[in-house]
C-alpha positions in Angstrom: 68.2 158.7 -114.4 68.1 155.2 -112.8 64.6 153.6 -112.5 63.3 152.5 -109.1 62.0 149.1 -108.2 58.4 150.4 -108.2 58.8 151.9 -111.7 60.1 148.7 -113.1 57.5 146.4 -111.4 54.8 148.7 -112.7 56.1 148.5 -116.3 56.4 144.7 -116.0 52.7 144.5 -114.8 51.8 146.5 -117.9 53.6 143.9 -120.1 56.6 146.2 -120.9 59.9 144.4 -120.4 63.2 146.0 -121.3 65.7 144.0 -123.5 68.5 144.8 -121.0 68.5 145.6 -117.3 71.4 146.6 -115.1 70.6 146.1 -111.4 72.6 147.6 -108.5 72.1 148.9 -105.0 72.3 147.9 -101.3 68.8 146.4 -101.2 69.7 143.1 -102.9 66.5 141.4 -101.6 64.4 143.7 -103.9 66.8 142.8 -106.8 66.1 139.1 -106.2 62.4 139.8 -106.2 62.7 141.8 -109.4 64.6 139.1 -111.2 62.0 136.5 -110.2 59.2 138.8 -111.4 60.9 139.3 -114.8 61.5 135.6 -115.2 57.8 134.7 -114.5 56.6 137.4 -116.9 59.1 136.8 -119.7 59.4 132.9 -119.8 55.8 131.6 -120.0 56.5 128.3 -121.8 56.6 124.8 -120.4 60.4 124.6 -120.4 61.5 127.6 -118.3 64.7 126.0 -117.1 65.9 125.4 -120.6 65.6 129.0 -121.5 67.0 130.6 -118.3 70.8 131.0 -118.2 72.6 132.1 -115.0 76.2 133.1 -115.6 79.2 134.2 -113.5 80.3 137.4 -115.1 83.4 138.1 -113.1 85.7 137.1 -116.0 83.4 137.7 -118.9 83.8 140.3 -121.5 80.9 142.4 -122.9 81.5 140.7 -126.3 80.9 137.3 -124.7 77.8 138.7 -123.0 76.5 140.0 -126.4 77.2 136.6 -128.0 75.3 134.9 -125.1 72.3 137.2 -125.5 72.2 136.6 -129.3 71.8 132.8 -128.9 68.4 131.5 -129.9 65.8 130.1 -127.3 65.2 126.4 -127.1 61.8 125.4 -128.5 60.4 128.7 -127.2 60.1 132.3 -128.4 61.9 133.7 -125.4 64.9 133.2 -123.1 66.3 135.0 -120.1 70.1 135.6 -119.5 71.2 136.6 -116.0 74.9 137.6 -115.6 76.0 138.1 -112.0 78.8 140.6 -111.2 79.6 141.4 -114.8 83.3 142.2 -114.9 83.0 144.4 -118.0 80.8 146.9 -116.1 83.0 149.6 -114.6 82.4 150.2 -111.0 82.6 153.7 -109.4 84.1 152.2 -106.2 86.9 150.3 -107.9 90.4 151.3 -108.8 89.6 150.6 -112.4 87.5 153.7 -112.7 90.2 155.7 -114.4 90.8 152.8 -116.8 87.0 152.6 -117.5 86.9 156.3 -118.3 90.1 156.0 -120.4 88.4 153.2 -122.3 85.6 155.5 -123.3 88.1 158.2 -124.4 90.8 155.9 -125.9 92.0 156.9 -129.3 90.9 160.5 -128.9 94.1 161.9 -127.4 97.6 160.6 -128.3 99.4 163.6 -126.9 101.3 161.5 -124.3 103.0 159.5 -127.2 104.2 162.8 -128.8 105.6 164.1 -125.5 107.5 160.9 -124.8 109.0 160.9 -128.3 110.2 164.5 -127.8 111.7 163.7 -124.4 113.6 160.4 -124.1 114.0 160.8 -120.4 110.3 160.1 -120.0 110.6 156.8 -121.9 109.9 154.6 -118.9 106.8 156.6 -117.9 105.6 156.6 -121.5 105.9 152.8 -121.7 103.6 152.5 -118.8 101.2 155.0 -120.3 101.3 153.2 -123.6 100.4 149.9 -121.9 97.5 151.6 -120.1 96.3 153.1 -123.4 96.5 149.6 -125.1 94.5 148.1 -122.3 92.0 150.9 -122.4 91.6 150.6 -126.2 91.0 146.8 -125.8 88.5 147.5 -123.1 86.7 150.0 -125.3 86.6 147.6 -128.2 85.2 144.9 -126.0 82.5 147.1 -124.5 81.6 148.3 -128.0 80.2 144.8 -128.8 77.6 145.2 -126.0 76.9 148.8 -126.9 76.2 147.7 -130.5 73.9 145.0 -129.1 71.9 147.6 -127.3 71.1 149.3 -130.6 69.6 146.1 -132.0 68.9 143.6 -129.1 67.7 140.1 -129.9 63.9 140.1 -129.9 63.5 137.0 -127.9 66.2 137.7 -125.2 66.0 139.6 -122.0 69.5 140.2 -120.6 69.9 141.1 -116.9 73.3 142.4 -115.7 73.3 142.1 -111.9 75.9 144.1 -110.0 75.8 142.4 -106.7 79.0 144.0 -105.6 79.9 147.6 -106.2 78.1 150.4 -108.0 78.3 150.9 -111.8 80.1 154.0 -113.0 77.4 156.0 -114.8 80.1 158.0 -116.6 80.8 154.9 -118.7 79.3 155.0 -122.2 78.0 151.4 -121.8 76.2 152.2 -118.5 74.9 155.4 -120.0 73.5 153.5 -123.0 71.7 151.1 -120.7 70.3 154.0 -118.6 69.1 155.8 -121.8 67.3 152.6 -122.8 65.5 152.6 -119.4 67.2 149.5 -118.0 69.3 151.0 -115.2 67.6 150.0 -111.9 68.8 151.1 -108.4 67.5 149.6 -105.2 69.0 151.7 -102.3 68.3 150.8 -98.6 64.8 151.8 -97.6 64.1 154.9 -95.5 62.2 154.2 -92.2 58.9 155.3 -93.7 59.4 153.0 -96.7 60.3 150.1 -94.5 57.2 150.7 -92.3 55.0 150.8 -95.4 56.4 147.5 -96.5 56.0 145.9 -93.1 52.4 147.0 -92.9 51.7 145.4 -96.3 53.4 142.1 -95.2 51.6 142.2 -91.8 48.2 142.6 -93.6 48.9 139.7 -95.9 49.9 137.5 -92.8 46.4 137.9 -91.3 48.0 139.0 -88.0 47.2 142.3 -86.2 50.0 144.4 -84.7 49.5 146.5 -81.6 50.5 150.2 -81.3 54.2 150.8 -81.9 55.0 147.2 -82.8 55.7 147.6 -86.5 57.2 151.1 -85.9 59.7 149.6 -83.5 60.6 146.9 -86.1 61.1 149.5 -88.8 63.1 151.9 -86.7 65.4 149.5 -84.8 66.1 146.6 -87.2 68.9 146.9 -89.6 67.5 148.9 -92.6 67.4 145.9 -94.9 64.2 144.3 -96.3 65.8 140.8 -95.9 66.3 141.4 -92.2 62.9 143.1 -91.8 61.2 140.1 -93.4 63.1 137.7 -91.0 62.2 139.8 -87.9 58.5 140.0 -88.9 58.4 136.2 -89.5 59.9 135.6 -86.1 57.3 137.9 -84.5 54.5 136.0 -86.2 55.9 132.6 -85.2 56.5 133.8 -81.6 52.9 135.0 -81.4 51.6 131.6 -82.2 47.8 131.4 -82.1 47.3 134.9 -80.7 45.5 137.4 -83.0 47.5 140.4 -82.1 51.2 140.9 -81.6 52.1 143.8 -79.3 55.3 145.9 -78.9 56.6 143.8 -75.9 56.5 140.6 -78.1 58.4 142.4 -80.9 61.0 143.6 -78.5 61.4 140.1 -77.1 62.2 138.5 -80.4 64.3 141.2 -82.1 68.0 140.3 -82.9 70.1 142.9 -81.0 71.8 145.3 -83.3 74.7 147.4 -82.0 73.8 150.3 -84.4 70.1 150.2 -83.2 71.3 150.1 -79.6 73.5 153.1 -80.1 70.6 155.0 -81.7 68.6 154.2 -78.5 71.4 155.3 -76.3 71.9 158.6 -78.1 68.1 159.2 -78.1 68.2 158.8 -74.3 71.1 161.2 -74.0 69.3 163.8 -76.1 66.2 163.5 -73.8 68.5 163.8 -70.8 67.5 160.3 -69.6 70.9 159.3 -68.1 69.5 156.2 -66.3 68.0 154.9 -69.5 71.3 155.5 -71.4 73.3 153.8 -68.7 71.0 150.8 -68.8 71.5 150.6 -72.5 75.2 150.8 -72.0 75.3 148.1 -69.4 73.2 145.9 -71.7 75.8 146.2 -74.4 78.7 145.5 -72.1 76.9 142.4 -70.6 76.3 141.2 -74.2 80.1 141.3 -74.7 80.4 144.3 -76.9 83.9 145.8 -76.5 84.0 149.2 -74.8 86.2 150.7 -77.6 83.7 149.4 -80.2 80.8 151.1 -78.3 82.8 154.3 -78.1 83.6 154.1 -81.8 79.9 153.8 -82.6 79.1 156.7 -80.4 81.8 158.8 -82.1 80.4 157.8 -85.5 76.8 158.7 -84.5 77.7 162.0 -83.0 79.8 162.9 -86.0 76.8 162.1 -88.2 74.6 164.2 -86.0 77.0 167.1 -86.1 77.2 166.9 -90.0 73.4 166.7 -90.2 73.0 169.7 -88.0 75.4 171.7 -90.2 73.6 170.7 -93.4 70.2 171.4 -92.0 71.3 174.8 -90.8 72.5 175.5 -94.3 69.1 174.7 -95.7 69.6 171.3 -97.1 66.5 169.1 -97.5 66.3 166.1 -95.2 65.8 163.7 -98.1 69.2 164.8 -99.5 71.2 164.1 -96.4 71.9 160.5 -97.2 73.7 161.5 -100.4 75.4 164.5 -98.8 76.7 162.5 -95.8 77.4 159.3 -97.9 75.4 157.0 -95.7 72.1 155.2 -95.9 68.8 157.2 -95.9 67.9 155.4 -92.6 71.0 156.5 -90.8 70.8 160.1 -92.2 67.2 160.4 -91.2 68.0 159.2 -87.7 71.0 161.7 -87.4 68.8 164.5 -88.6 66.1 163.7 -86.0 68.7 163.4 -83.2 70.4 166.7 -84.2 67.4 168.7 -82.8 68.3 167.5 -79.3 71.7 169.3 -79.3 73.2 172.7 -80.2 76.3 173.0 -82.3 78.3 174.0 -79.2 77.1 171.0 -77.3 78.0 168.7 -80.2 81.5 170.2 -80.4 82.0 169.6 -76.7 80.7 166.1 -76.9 83.1 165.2 -79.7 86.0 166.5 -77.5 84.8 164.4 -74.6 84.6 161.3 -76.8 88.2 161.9 -77.9 89.3 162.2 -74.2 87.5 158.9 -73.4 89.2 157.2 -76.3 92.6 158.2 -74.9 91.6 157.0 -71.4 90.3 153.6 -72.5 93.4 153.0 -74.6 95.5 153.8 -71.5 93.9 151.4 -69.1 90.8 153.2 -67.8 88.0 151.0 -66.4 85.6 150.6 -69.4 82.4 150.6 -67.5 83.3 153.5 -65.2 84.7 155.6 -68.1 81.7 155.2 -70.3 79.2 155.7 -67.6 81.0 158.9 -66.6 80.8 160.0 -70.2 77.1 159.4 -70.4 76.4 161.3 -67.2 78.4 164.4 -68.5 76.6 164.4 -71.8 73.2 163.9 -70.2 73.8 166.9 -67.9 74.5 169.4 -70.7 
């Protein structure tokens, strides 16, 4: 099981630092904080820059990574090696997954060679298969070097593998070995309640007070990323100037408009049958220059998510599992689950048909403003 950011920071505070870490996830801001925390805890000598190596791993093999990790520190007992986007880590969202899996299994099954020998007509196909097997075997041999390193890591080295793009394939023996050693760390996007907790901690450290609903609004309607939340909070504090308390109105004034957040608000208004509020939201989007088809696409996306959340919840799925079930961020899944209570299954089916009709109308020359306002009026009247 992958460790969380909190688990790893707690172990670092206790002086327990793993010899190898593999970081991945959508919340890269937390990954940056974790790397910095490891660096401060691990390299305590007066020459930190000489014993911190940051490498581009896109064309690096695991054998090269192992060699790098085995190098001795410079006039110090410890060194830190950070490899960004390690190319030797198989990613579950890449086309090379099958090759990565084959690399783990190479040499265990040569049945394809026997088949091609018995049937000359399959020669061309077998050549391709043979090349893939050779490549897989080479990949396996390369990954074996780092797997061997994990069994006896250099005492003075902390190795961080940072998957900034993609997600490691946990079926891989190399990733499994890192996970078994406790070094696999996932930082997914925060849920709304987690974002709110982090905002409250930051607000307290800033010395500013926030009025009712201000931080809640930031957590709910900003993009669900800590980097963005930090930026929005800093803007609110700067906007507040010398005032002691920052209220909801001030937060709303400084927030960067987000199409996704505005669609959430629009759908909230539809669920509460507030057609005038929903139309006001729509007009704001159009005035801002958002294309009508893009707005409609986002509405379709949101109502599809709501429909799926409704189905899953009716089948007894827990709300915390919806993000995984629906293949979206916990924030989006949570919002869809909340909005699903405003509609019946029948209403959602009818809404999806209406959205399809409006898509056809807009693509055939209908007035965008009139078509979308009519759509909102019909949904709000259900």
